[in-house]
LOVEX-816477 format. One line per field, with one value per residue: residue number from 1; x, y, z of N, C-alpha, C in turn. Coordinates in nm, 3 decimals. Example, Ala and Ser with C-alpha at 12.3 -4.5 7.8 and 13.67 -1.06 7.14 Angstrom:
2
num = [1;2]
n_x = [1.319;1.285]
n_y = [-0.569;-0.225]
n_z = [0.780;0.708]
ca_x = [1.230;1.367]
ca_y = [-0.450;-0.106]
ca_z = [0.780;0.714]
c_x = [1.320;1.290]
c_y = [-0.330;0.003]
c_z = [0.780;0.787]
END
This chain:
179
num = [1;2;3;4;5;6;7;8;9;10;11;12;13;14;15;16;17;18;19;20;21;22;23;24;25;26;27;28;29;30;31;32;33;34;35;36;37;38;39;40;41;42;43;44;45;46;47;48;49;50;51;52;53;54;55;56;57;58;59;60;61;62;63;64;65;66;67;68;69;70;71;72;73;74;75;76;77;78;79;80;81;82;83;84;85;86;87;88;89;90;91;92;93;94;95;96;97;98;99;100;101;102;103;104;105;106;107;108;109;110;111;112;113;114;115;116;117;118;119;120;121;122;123;124;125;126;127;128;129;130;131;132;133;134;135;136;137;138;139;140;141;142;143;144;145;146;147;148;149;150;151;152;153;154;155;156;157;158;159;160;161;162;163;164;165;166;167;168;169;170;171;172;173;174;175;176;177;178;179]
n_x = [0.085;0.054;0.227;0.111;0.252;0.400;0.356;0.128;-0.053;-0.051;-0.158;-0.410;-0.504;-0.519;-0.711;-0.933;-0.968;-1.064;-1.325;-1.440;-1.512;-1.347;-1.237;-0.951;-0.737;-0.511;-0.264;-0.129;0.100;0.093;0.345;0.625;0.659;0.406;0.255;0.366;0.303;0.024;-0.024;0.050;-0.146;-0.404;-0.680;-0.681;-0.577;-0.783;-0.984;-0.964;-1.108;-1.049;-1.179;-1.323;-1.124;-1.100;-1.116;-1.300;-1.478;-1.631;-1.515;-1.247;-1.280;-1.378;-1.149;-0.963;-1.088;-1.063;-0.783;-0.686;-0.848;-1.037;-1.155;-1.356;-1.216;-1.050;-1.079;-1.060;-0.953;-0.888;-0.683;-0.676;-0.509;-0.655;-0.895;-1.231;-1.529;-1.870;-2.149;-2.402;-2.310;-2.121;-1.882;-1.711;-1.641;-1.574;-1.623;-1.789;-1.736;-1.972;-2.002;-1.900;-1.642;-1.434;-1.333;-1.293;-1.139;-1.120;-0.890;-0.844;-1.069;-1.119;-0.929;-0.827;-0.686;-0.781;-0.992;-0.880;-0.794;-0.599;-0.380;-0.491;-0.395;-0.496;-0.777;-0.799;-0.712;-0.914;-1.135;-1.049;-1.051;-1.328;-1.433;-1.302;-1.400;-1.671;-1.682;-1.574;-1.774;-1.981;-1.857;-1.870;-2.138;-2.319;-2.579;-2.672;-2.740;-3.007;-2.945;-2.799;-2.556;-2.428;-2.163;-2.229;-2.409;-2.510;-2.291;-2.357;-2.223;-1.911;-1.943;-2.136;-1.984;-1.801;-1.976;-2.081;-2.004;-1.711;-1.791;-2.018;-2.372;-2.594;-2.782;-2.667;-2.431;-2.502;-2.548;-2.437;-2.134;-2.112;-1.954]
n_y = [-0.118;0.217;0.475;0.772;1.001;1.326;1.376;1.223;1.341;1.605;1.562;1.477;1.714;1.875;1.733;1.751;2.028;2.069;1.984;2.164;2.454;2.766;2.751;2.728;2.464;2.347;2.117;1.977;1.828;1.706;1.827;1.661;1.733;1.836;1.606;1.426;1.560;1.548;1.270;1.220;1.343;1.320;1.327;1.261;0.999;0.880;0.861;0.628;0.315;0.035;-0.213;-0.230;-0.189;0.043;0.391;0.656;0.857;1.111;1.212;1.241;1.441;1.651;1.702;1.773;2.003;2.178;2.191;2.277;2.479;2.565;2.817;3.074;3.121;2.903;2.566;2.232;1.910;1.606;1.332;1.017;0.721;0.524;0.303;0.386;0.467;0.579;0.741;0.506;0.360;0.098;0.147;0.422;0.580;0.834;1.153;1.458;1.740;1.833;2.103;2.227;2.333;2.141;1.803;1.446;1.177;0.825;0.583;0.287;0.110;0.168;0.049;-0.226;-0.430;-0.443;-0.612;-0.851;-0.869;-0.825;-0.545;-0.241;0.026;0.226;0.204;0.252;0.521;0.647;0.602;0.745;1.011;1.042;1.013;1.226;1.453;1.424;1.455;1.713;1.843;1.825;1.981;2.227;2.272;2.110;1.869;1.516;1.356;1.237;1.128;0.854;0.854;1.085;1.247;1.328;1.146;0.926;0.681;0.368;0.142;0.011;-0.055;0.127;0.360;0.298;0.291;0.550;0.874;1.090;1.345;1.626;1.607;1.760;1.915;1.949;2.073;2.335;2.451;2.679;2.686;2.706;2.943]
n_z = [0.000;-0.081;0.087;0.252;0.119;0.051;-0.222;-0.289;-0.111;-0.207;-0.463;-0.383;-0.265;-0.496;-0.646;-0.479;-0.479;-0.738;-0.715;-0.543;-0.643;-0.667;-0.415;-0.230;-0.167;0.064;0.162;0.447;0.678;1.014;1.223;1.380;1.654;1.728;1.684;1.871;2.114;2.095;2.104;2.367;2.509;2.743;2.690;2.421;2.430;2.577;2.394;2.264;2.238;2.399;2.419;2.181;2.003;1.855;1.761;1.909;1.723;1.763;2.001;1.927;1.732;1.889;2.046;1.843;1.751;1.970;1.988;1.732;1.638;1.405;1.174;1.018;0.780;0.761;0.713;0.826;0.741;0.871;0.800;0.888;0.977;1.122;1.269;1.323;1.513;1.566;1.725;1.756;1.539;1.392;1.267;1.110;0.802;0.774;0.934;1.010;1.218;1.463;1.528;1.313;1.078;1.087;1.014;0.971;0.794;0.789;0.727;0.732;0.665;0.401;0.261;0.069;0.192;0.451;0.440;0.387;0.127;-0.175;-0.195;-0.353;-0.491;-0.661;-0.638;-0.363;-0.353;-0.505;-0.338;-0.115;-0.211;-0.259;0.002;0.129;-0.014;0.044;0.330;0.352;0.217;0.408;0.608;0.486;0.499;0.354;0.321;0.343;0.033;-0.173;-0.422;-0.559;-0.694;-0.627;-0.457;-0.205;-0.112;0.146;0.261;0.338;0.327;0.202;-0.064;-0.142;-0.140;-0.343;-0.560;-0.593;-0.741;-0.744;-0.742;-0.699;-0.742;-0.987;-0.845;-0.590;-0.668;-0.734;-0.492;-0.245;-0.068;0.290;0.482]
ca_x = [0.000;0.132;0.224;0.057;0.363;0.361;0.306;-0.011;-0.133;-0.067;-0.256;-0.540;-0.542;-0.559;-0.836;-1.040;-0.988;-1.148;-1.464;-1.485;-1.471;-1.316;-1.186;-0.813;-0.709;-0.371;-0.248;-0.009;0.110;0.130;0.488;0.652;0.638;0.261;0.209;0.409;0.219;-0.111;-0.025;0.065;-0.264;-0.493;-0.809;-0.656;-0.566;-0.911;-1.077;-0.946;-1.185;-0.969;-1.266;-1.360;-1.002;-1.134;-1.118;-1.432;-1.464;-1.675;-1.417;-1.131;-1.315;-1.380;-1.010;-0.904;-1.149;-0.999;-0.639;-0.651;-0.936;-1.072;-1.232;-1.430;-1.126;-0.975;-1.148;-0.957;-0.990;-0.783;-0.678;-0.619;-0.499;-0.707;-1.034;-1.310;-1.674;-1.941;-2.275;-2.494;-2.250;-2.008;-1.762;-1.733;-1.535;-1.542;-1.724;-1.768;-1.760;-2.107;-1.998;-1.846;-1.502;-1.339;-1.381;-1.187;-1.165;-1.048;-0.842;-0.835;-1.179;-1.125;-0.819;-0.861;-0.617;-0.863;-1.085;-0.801;-0.773;-0.474;-0.384;-0.525;-0.367;-0.585;-0.909;-0.783;-0.706;-1.049;-1.217;-1.001;-1.103;-1.472;-1.456;-1.255;-1.495;-1.795;-1.670;-1.560;-1.909;-2.048;-1.791;-1.920;-2.281;-2.401;-2.642;-2.673;-2.818;-3.071;-2.891;-2.702;-2.428;-2.371;-2.063;-2.290;-2.497;-2.458;-2.238;-2.388;-2.125;-1.805;-1.995;-2.201;-1.876;-1.749;-2.077;-2.102;-1.896;-1.635;-1.841;-2.152;-2.477;-2.628;-2.853;-2.570;-2.330;-2.545;-2.554;-2.321;-2.074;-2.126;-1.824]
ca_y = [0.000;0.341;0.565;0.904;1.095;1.460;1.371;1.176;1.444;1.718;1.519;1.479;1.854;1.921;1.666;1.810;2.165;2.065;1.963;2.284;2.567;2.891;2.726;2.680;2.356;2.318;1.995;1.979;1.719;1.746;1.808;1.559;1.781;1.839;1.468;1.370;1.622;1.496;1.131;1.220;1.408;1.223;1.324;1.186;0.858;0.829;0.843;0.492;0.213;-0.089;-0.328;-0.231;-0.167;0.152;0.526;0.716;0.974;1.239;1.258;1.289;1.568;1.752;1.732;1.846;2.137;2.257;2.207;2.342;2.597;2.611;2.941;3.100;3.113;2.777;2.440;2.128;1.770;1.516;1.202;0.934;0.579;0.451;0.259;0.467;0.447;0.695;0.710;0.417;0.300;0.008;0.211;0.535;0.606;0.973;1.225;1.602;1.789;1.887;2.249;2.276;2.373;2.033;1.666;1.346;1.051;0.715;0.506;0.141;0.038;0.192;-0.029;-0.366;-0.518;-0.454;-0.723;-0.968;-0.868;-0.770;-0.399;-0.178;0.167;0.312;0.201;0.320;0.666;0.691;0.603;0.853;1.135;1.047;1.038;1.362;1.550;1.408;1.518;1.856;1.889;1.848;2.094;2.347;2.286;2.025;1.753;1.398;1.370;1.110;1.079;0.747;0.881;1.208;1.226;1.357;1.037;0.855;0.547;0.273;0.035;0.047;-0.066;0.256;0.454;0.262;0.317;0.693;0.949;1.179;1.479;1.662;1.601;1.895;1.989;1.988;2.160;2.475;2.503;2.759;2.645;2.795;2.976]
ca_z = [0.000;-0.089;0.202;0.220;0.111;0.007;-0.360;-0.284;-0.043;-0.298;-0.564;-0.317;-0.255;-0.630;-0.684;-0.396;-0.527;-0.859;-0.676;-0.473;-0.724;-0.598;-0.280;-0.237;-0.072;0.090;0.240;0.530;0.775;1.150;1.247;1.482;1.791;1.750;1.690;2.000;2.218;2.080;2.152;2.513;2.564;2.808;2.617;2.298;2.468;2.625;2.282;2.212;2.309;2.394;2.396;2.039;1.925;1.764;1.814;1.914;1.637;1.821;2.101;1.850;1.668;1.997;2.079;1.731;1.747;2.076;1.963;1.606;1.627;1.270;1.174;0.895;0.665;0.760;0.741;0.842;0.726;0.917;0.734;0.994;0.947;1.238;1.258;1.415;1.519;1.615;1.793;1.688;1.419;1.420;1.214;1.020;0.705;0.798;1.012;1.024;1.353;1.475;1.534;1.187;1.070;1.068;1.003;0.955;0.725;0.852;0.612;0.729;0.599;0.257;0.204;0.037;0.288;0.572;0.416;0.350;-0.017;-0.225;-0.204;-0.480;-0.464;-0.740;-0.573;-0.235;-0.378;-0.545;-0.216;-0.030;-0.268;-0.234;0.145;0.160;-0.069;0.119;0.462;0.331;0.185;0.537;0.674;0.420;0.520;0.269;0.384;0.259;-0.090;-0.212;-0.549;-0.531;-0.759;-0.571;-0.353;-0.075;-0.071;0.263;0.234;0.444;0.308;0.109;-0.201;-0.170;-0.172;-0.475;-0.662;-0.618;-0.805;-0.655;-0.768;-0.657;-0.844;-1.035;-0.740;-0.486;-0.730;-0.737;-0.355;-0.207;0.060;0.404;0.542]
c_x = [0.089;0.117;0.165;0.171;0.312;0.304;0.160;-0.100;-0.153;-0.165;-0.396;-0.591;-0.589;-0.692;-0.954;-1.071;-1.077;-1.295;-1.524;-1.433;-1.450;-1.274;-1.047;-0.791;-0.558;-0.365;-0.119;-0.015;0.139;0.280;0.506;0.626;0.489;0.206;0.245;0.325;0.077;-0.121;-0.015;-0.057;-0.361;-0.627;-0.794;-0.652;-0.699;-1.014;-1.060;-1.021;-1.112;-1.055;-1.303;-1.238;-1.026;-1.128;-1.260;-1.424;-1.513;-1.576;-1.291;-1.160;-1.325;-1.238;-0.944;-0.959;-1.082;-0.852;-0.610;-0.739;-0.961;-1.156;-1.301;-1.343;-1.057;-1.063;-1.042;-1.019;-0.871;-0.796;-0.602;-0.620;-0.534;-0.852;-1.115;-1.458;-1.736;-2.072;-2.366;-2.439;-2.131;-1.876;-1.805;-1.613;-1.488;-1.652;-1.686;-1.805;-1.894;-2.109;-1.940;-1.697;-1.402;-1.409;-1.263;-1.234;-1.072;-1.016;-0.855;-0.945;-1.197;-1.010;-0.866;-0.803;-0.699;-0.954;-1.012;-0.776;-0.639;-0.485;-0.416;-0.512;-0.459;-0.724;-0.904;-0.784;-0.844;-1.141;-1.178;-1.053;-1.251;-1.502;-1.414;-1.354;-1.626;-1.787;-1.649;-1.695;-1.986;-1.989;-1.840;-2.072;-2.371;-2.457;-2.629;-2.771;-2.883;-3.018;-2.779;-2.563;-2.357;-2.273;-2.121;-2.392;-2.431;-2.412;-2.263;-2.291;-2.019;-1.851;-2.071;-2.096;-1.822;-1.846;-2.089;-1.980;-1.821;-1.685;-1.981;-2.250;-2.512;-2.700;-2.758;-2.468;-2.372;-2.558;-2.426;-2.265;-2.094;-1.989;-1.844]
c_y = [0.123;0.422;0.698;1.005;1.229;1.460;1.328;1.280;1.567;1.685;1.523;1.622;1.910;1.862;1.723;1.951;2.169;2.048;2.084;2.405;2.690;2.872;2.666;2.577;2.343;2.197;2.008;1.862;1.777;1.728;1.714;1.608;1.790;1.698;1.404;1.426;1.567;1.354;1.123;1.278;1.303;1.213;1.246;1.036;0.800;0.811;0.706;0.394;0.079;-0.211;-0.342;-0.229;-0.062;0.285;0.579;0.852;1.105;1.297;1.311;1.427;1.681;1.798;1.814;1.988;2.229;2.288;2.294;2.460;2.643;2.738;2.959;3.083;2.976;2.661;2.331;1.991;1.685;1.384;1.110;0.787;0.498;0.412;0.334;0.429;0.574;0.648;0.623;0.349;0.213;0.065;0.333;0.545;0.750;1.036;1.372;1.642;1.860;2.040;2.311;2.301;2.263;1.898;1.573;1.236;0.948;0.611;0.354;0.071;0.073;0.122;-0.172;-0.462;-0.540;-0.578;-0.849;-0.979;-0.805;-0.617;-0.350;-0.028;0.262;0.318;0.273;0.472;0.719;0.699;0.719;0.988;1.148;1.078;1.179;1.466;1.544;1.480;1.668;1.917;1.917;1.970;2.226;2.356;2.201;1.908;1.631;1.416;1.236;1.050;0.979;0.773;1.004;1.176;1.251;1.251;0.963;0.716;0.459;0.155;0.084;0.036;0.061;0.360;0.425;0.299;0.465;0.756;1.032;1.322;1.499;1.643;1.744;1.977;2.035;2.088;2.307;2.534;2.580;2.708;2.752;2.819;3.022]
c_z = [0.000;0.040;0.157;0.223;0.058;-0.134;-0.362;-0.219;-0.132;-0.410;-0.506;-0.304;-0.388;-0.672;-0.605;-0.446;-0.650;-0.825;-0.606;-0.548;-0.635;-0.451;-0.294;-0.127;-0.059;0.182;0.320;0.627;0.911;1.165;1.367;1.624;1.823;1.766;1.823;2.114;2.214;2.136;2.304;2.583;2.618;2.736;2.487;2.329;2.510;2.513;2.215;2.300;2.293;2.366;2.248;1.948;1.816;1.838;1.808;1.843;1.700;1.923;2.032;1.790;1.771;2.030;1.968;1.722;1.850;2.044;1.841;1.569;1.482;1.280;1.039;0.771;0.652;0.802;0.742;0.823;0.767;0.841;0.829;0.954;1.071;1.210;1.363;1.409;1.574;1.678;1.707;1.564;1.459;1.372;1.133;0.926;0.719;0.880;1.016;1.166;1.360;1.483;1.407;1.194;1.047;1.059;0.987;0.863;0.785;0.745;0.617;0.649;0.452;0.185;0.180;0.141;0.415;0.562;0.369;0.201;-0.052;-0.234;-0.345;-0.459;-0.539;-0.677;-0.439;-0.254;-0.419;-0.424;-0.125;-0.081;-0.235;-0.088;0.184;0.110;0.009;0.254;0.451;0.292;0.313;0.609;0.616;0.420;0.432;0.351;0.293;0.145;-0.125;-0.342;-0.520;-0.589;-0.703;-0.460;-0.213;-0.032;0.046;0.222;0.355;0.439;0.210;-0.036;-0.240;-0.210;-0.311;-0.586;-0.694;-0.685;-0.702;-0.664;-0.711;-0.773;-0.884;-0.928;-0.630;-0.541;-0.722;-0.596;-0.326;-0.075;0.167;0.464;0.680]
END
């Protein structure tokens, strides 16, 4: 499986920018000192459920909101290589923060290897774009869409993610993002 190096992250930023017209997307990585401080944070550690072997997404998003303070000009999407769950769900592929401004996508379940299959970097990247655009859509105020092909359609399974496009449908496309 390809690592998320700067080249892949920059490509992801470019692909996301094409879906959000007139919005500039920059991609950056947490530096090592921020990452080390975050890992030592008790609230961060308490968001891991040892019984489930998963991270509790709402708690992570609360922590990220407090630590990184998104604002009107800056929206943040975290890309995390951890398995996560949320209220009433066994797992989530991504989630937007209820107060807005940030969200996260969780990579393990969009990888073929998670299901005991051979890695497929192209399929993984397509899924990552779809999940990133979907969660950013929520961050910018978009709701789920009934159009099965729209990127804003709720993915109840990975096959739903594979079926939909990475783009907004014509109805969602004309909506204006909320800043």
